[in-house]
C-alpha positions as CSV (number, residue, x, y, z in Angstrom):
1,X,-29.7,-61.6,-51.5
2,X,-32.7,-59.2,-51.6
3,X,-32.2,-55.7,-50.3
4,X,-34.4,-55.0,-47.3
5,X,-36.2,-51.7,-46.9
6,X,-37.1,-50.7,-43.3
7,X,-39.4,-47.7,-43.5
8,X,-39.3,-45.0,-40.8
9,X,-42.9,-44.8,-39.4
10,X,-42.5,-41.7,-37.3
11,X,-41.4,-43.5,-34.1
12,X,-37.7,-43.3,-34.6
13,X,-36.8,-46.8,-35.8
14,X,-33.2,-47.8,-35.0
15,X,-32.6,-49.7,-38.2
16,X,-34.8,-47.6,-40.7
17,X,-33.1,-47.0,-44.0
18,X,-35.9,-45.3,-46.0
19,X,-38.7,-42.9,-45.6
20,X,-40.8,-44.6,-48.2
21,X,-41.6,-48.2,-49.2
22,X,-41.1,-49.7,-52.6
23,X,-44.9,-50.0,-53.0
24,X,-45.5,-46.4,-52.1
25,X,-42.7,-45.3,-54.4
26,X,-44.2,-47.4,-57.2
27,X,-47.6,-45.6,-56.7
28,X,-45.9,-42.2,-56.6
29,X,-43.9,-42.8,-59.8
30,X,-46.9,-44.4,-61.6
31,X,-49.1,-41.4,-60.8
32,X,-46.4,-39.3,-62.6
33,X,-46.2,-41.6,-65.7
34,X,-42.6,-42.6,-65.0
35,X,-42.2,-45.9,-66.9
36,X,-38.4,-46.0,-66.3
37,X,-39.1,-46.7,-62.6
38,X,-41.6,-49.4,-63.4
39,X,-39.0,-51.2,-65.5
40,X,-36.7,-51.6,-62.5
41,X,-36.6,-54.8,-60.4
42,X,-37.3,-54.7,-56.6
43,X,-33.6,-54.6,-55.6
44,X,-32.8,-51.7,-57.9
45,X,-35.8,-49.7,-56.5
46,X,-34.8,-50.5,-53.0
47,X,-31.2,-49.5,-53.6
48,X,-32.4,-46.2,-55.2
49,X,-34.7,-45.5,-52.3
50,X,-32.0,-46.1,-49.7
51,X,-29.5,-43.9,-51.6
52,X,-32.2,-41.2,-52.0
53,X,-33.0,-41.3,-48.3
54,X,-29.3,-40.8,-47.5
55,X,-29.1,-38.0,-50.0
56,X,-32.1,-36.1,-48.6
57,X,-30.9,-36.7,-45.0
58,X,-27.4,-35.6,-45.6
59,X,-28.2,-32.6,-47.9
60,X,-30.5,-30.6,-45.6
61,X,-29.9,-28.9,-42.2
62,X,-33.2,-29.8,-40.8
63,X,-35.0,-27.6,-38.2
64,X,-35.3,-29.0,-34.7
65,X,-33.4,-32.0,-33.4
66,X,-33.8,-35.8,-33.7
67,X,-36.6,-37.2,-31.5
68,X,-34.4,-40.0,-30.1
69,X,-30.7,-40.8,-29.9
70,X,-31.2,-44.3,-31.3
71,X,-33.1,-43.5,-34.5
72,X,-31.3,-44.2,-37.8
73,X,-32.6,-41.4,-39.8
74,X,-32.9,-37.6,-39.3
75,X,-36.8,-37.7,-38.9
76,X,-38.8,-37.7,-36.7
77,X,-37.7,-34.5,-35.1
78,X,-38.7,-32.2,-32.2
79,X,-37.7,-28.6,-31.8
80,X,-36.4,-28.9,-28.3
81,X,-37.2,-27.6,-24.8
82,X,-38.0,-24.2,-23.6
83,X,-36.4,-22.7,-20.4
84,X,-38.9,-24.5,-18.3
85,X,-38.1,-27.9,-19.9
86,X,-41.4,-28.0,-21.8
87,X,-41.2,-29.4,-25.4
88,X,-41.7,-26.7,-28.1
89,X,-44.0,-27.9,-30.9
90,X,-42.4,-28.2,-34.3
91,X,-44.5,-26.7,-37.1
92,X,-44.2,-26.6,-40.9
93,X,-44.2,-23.4,-43.0
94,X,-48.0,-23.3,-42.9
95,X,-48.1,-23.4,-39.1
96,X,-49.3,-27.0,-38.8
97,X,-47.8,-29.2,-36.1
98,X,-45.4,-31.8,-37.4
99,X,-45.6,-35.2,-35.8
100,X,-43.6,-38.1,-37.1
101,X,-42.3,-37.7,-40.6
102,X,-43.8,-34.9,-42.7
103,X,-45.6,-36.3,-45.8
104,X,-43.3,-34.4,-48.1
105,X,-40.2,-36.3,-46.9
106,X,-41.2,-39.6,-48.5
107,X,-42.3,-37.8,-51.7
108,X,-38.9,-36.0,-51.8
109,X,-37.2,-39.4,-51.4
110,X,-39.3,-40.8,-54.3
111,X,-38.2,-37.8,-56.4
112,X,-34.5,-38.2,-55.6
113,X,-34.7,-42.0,-56.2
114,X,-36.2,-41.3,-59.7
115,X,-33.5,-38.7,-60.4
116,X,-30.8,-41.1,-59.3
117,X,-31.6,-43.3,-62.3
118,X,-29.9,-40.8,-64.6
119,X,-27.7,-38.9,-62.1
120,X,-25.3,-39.7,-59.4
121,X,-26.8,-37.9,-56.4
122,X,-23.5,-37.6,-54.6
123,X,-21.4,-36.5,-57.6
124,X,-18.8,-33.8,-57.5
125,X,-18.5,-32.1,-60.8
126,X,-17.0,-28.9,-61.9
127,X,-19.7,-26.7,-63.4
128,X,-17.2,-25.1,-65.8
129,X,-16.8,-28.4,-67.7
130,X,-14.2,-31.1,-68.2
131,X,-10.6,-30.0,-67.7
132,X,-8.7,-30.4,-71.0
133,X,-5.5,-28.6,-70.1
134,X,-4.0,-27.5,-66.8
135,X,-0.7,-25.6,-66.4
136,X,0.7,-25.5,-62.9
137,X,3.3,-22.7,-63.4
138,X,1.4,-19.5,-63.8
139,X,-1.8,-21.4,-62.8
140,X,-3.7,-21.8,-66.1
141,X,-6.7,-24.1,-66.5
142,X,-8.7,-24.6,-69.6
143,X,-12.2,-26.3,-69.6
144,X,-13.9,-28.0,-72.5
145,X,-17.2,-26.3,-73.0
146,X,-20.4,-28.4,-73.2
147,X,-18.5,-31.4,-71.8
148,X,-20.2,-34.4,-70.2
149,X,-19.1,-33.2,-66.8
150,X,-21.6,-30.4,-67.2
151,X,-24.3,-33.0,-66.4
152,X,-26.5,-31.4,-63.6
153,X,-25.0,-31.6,-60.2
154,X,-26.9,-32.1,-57.0
155,X,-28.0,-28.5,-56.4
156,X,-29.4,-28.3,-59.9
157,X,-30.9,-31.8,-59.8
158,X,-32.8,-31.2,-56.7
159,X,-34.5,-27.9,-57.3
160,X,-37.9,-29.7,-57.1
161,X,-36.9,-31.5,-53.9
162,X,-35.7,-28.3,-52.4
163,X,-39.0,-26.6,-53.2
164,X,-41.0,-29.6,-51.7
165,X,-39.0,-29.4,-48.4
166,X,-39.0,-25.6,-48.0
167,X,-39.8,-24.7,-44.4
168,X,-38.4,-27.9,-42.9
169,X,-34.7,-27.0,-43.1
170,X,-32.5,-24.0,-42.4
171,X,-31.6,-22.1,-45.5
172,X,-28.0,-20.9,-45.7
173,X,-27.5,-17.3,-44.8
174,X,-24.8,-16.7,-47.4
175,X,-21.1,-16.8,-47.4
176,X,-20.4,-14.3,-44.6
177,X,-18.3,-15.5,-41.7
178,X,-18.5,-13.5,-38.5
179,X,-15.4,-13.7,-36.3
180,X,-12.1,-12.2,-35.5
181,X,-9.1,-12.5,-37.9
182,X,-5.7,-12.2,-36.4
183,X,-2.5,-11.9,-38.5
184,X,0.4,-14.1,-37.3
């Protein structure tokens, strides 16, 4: 059975599963000379695009809020309402109004789909390497340097995607937690 891509067109489609079609992704990859993408069959490309869309949507804390409660994906978005109930316009980092899905979103999905050919986008790996010895009493752990588990993880993989999407998501403020700590 063929995998069906339903592309979000900016209206908030309830069953959308990608921000980019296979044809548009093909053109994007072709323009970058990526022959590995061209060698894939349609189902492999569709699967990669769906996974990449899930990755992009789940990785970023997007600005604004979803436009409708029934849309399947995180875009399109609106910023919200002001105190008078008037919709506030969502703008990108250059100050241009965003309507529908920003053009960098499908491009970032195409990038993530290509990267997924050699990398698991949702992998959890230890950046220190493969554990070769672990001692529980006295808590000692030894890692094998230069091990296969040092394959780039999501934050490293998606540096280009992160740059493409800058201005459309909230950047983490750091590890500080503000609150009250009470000893029991």
